[in-house]
N, C-alpha and C positions, 0 to 999 in steps of 0.2 A: 502133504497136509501141513498147515501152518500151526503156530503156537496157539492153542485154544484159550490161553489166558489173556489174550489181547482184549482190552475193553476201551470203550469211548464213553465219556460222560460230559454232561453240561448242566449248568444251573440256569434255570429260566425264571424270570419274574413274570408271573401270570396274574390275571385278574379273574376272580370268581364272579360270574355275572349273577347278580341277585335281582330278579324281576321287581320292578317298582322301587328299588332302593339303590341302584347304581351297581358298583362293583367293589370287591374286596381284594386287595393285593395279597399275594402269597408267593412262595417259592416252591418250585418243583425241580426235581433232578431227573434228567434223562440218562439212561444207561443202555449201552449196546455191548454185547459180548460175543466173541467168536464161538463160545461154547453153546450159544443158542442163536444161530445166525439169522433166523427168520424174525426174531422178536425184539421189540423195544420195551424197556421197563420205564415207567414213569412213577416216581415217588413224590407224593405231596407231603410237605412238612406243615402239619396243622396243629402243632403245639402239644402233641402227645409224644411219648417216648419213642414209639415206632412210627415211621411214616406210613401213610396209606399208599399202597402200590397197585398199579394196574399194568398188565402186560398185554400188548397188542402187536399186530403184524407191522413190520418195517414197511412193507408195501402199502399198507393202509395210510401211513403217515405220508409216504411219497405221493400217492395219488391225491390225498387230501390237500396237499400244498397247491395243487392246480385246479381242483374241482371237488365237488362233494364225494365223499367216500365213506363206506361203512353202512351196514344195515342192522347191526346188532347193538351190543353194549357200548361200542366205541364208534363215534362218528366224527369225521374231521372235514372241514371245509374252509376255504379262504373267504374273507369278508368281501361283500359286494360294496359298490359305491366308492366313496372317496378314500376310505381307510383300508387300502390294499395291503398294508403291512401287518395285518392281524390275521392269525390263524385261529379258527374256532375249534374247540375240542369238547364234544359232549359225551359224558359218561353216564351210564345208567346201570343200576343193579336192583335187586329186590329191596335194598335199604334206602333207595332214593336216586335222584338224578342231579347232575351238576353240569354247568356249561362254563368253560374257561376260554379266555382270550389269551393267546400266546403270541410272542413276537415272531412273525413269519420268517424274517431273515435269519434270526438266531436258530430257529428250528430247522430251517433249510441247511444252514451251515453245519449243524450237528449231523444231519442226515448225510451230507457230503463226506463228513469225516468217517461215518460208518462204511461208506462205499470204498474208502481207502483201505479199510480192513478186509472187507469182503465185497467184491463187485456185485451189483444186482444181477440176479440170475445164476449166480455161482454158489449160493448158500448150500445146496446139496453136496457140493464137493467137500464140505467141512463137517459132514455128519457121517459117522460110522453106523450105518443102519443095523448091521449085524450085532454090534456091541449094544446098541440101544435095545434091540429086540431081546438079546440075552438078558440084559438087566431087567427088562419088563417081565419076561417069563420067570426069572429068578424070584421076583417079588410076588408073583401070583400064587 
């Protein structure tokens, strides 16, 4: 088992798509940690002390780079037409919905760096299911 403190991060310049008003630029941070090998964390810096954070599957991001992915709160798809360098990310919650345009190449580069930490399909090699179950039962 590898060092679970290994992390990968990247800062992305995104555009918040505002219907009928264009877009608003903002910065988001992507994080990947071997401690949670299936997940990507995306933190949006929106002017408050604490960023707004979303957690979603690394596989969702990978599939979304090539075609539409996601049926729930997070959906990802590449742009059609002339602007192939944009990755669309739609987020929804009980508090509202937002769509972002991310640089596709930078997002793909971040994902590639996560694969250098843990190869796709090998995430379960880095989870101690017994320890996770013990912790879960201890908290119950």
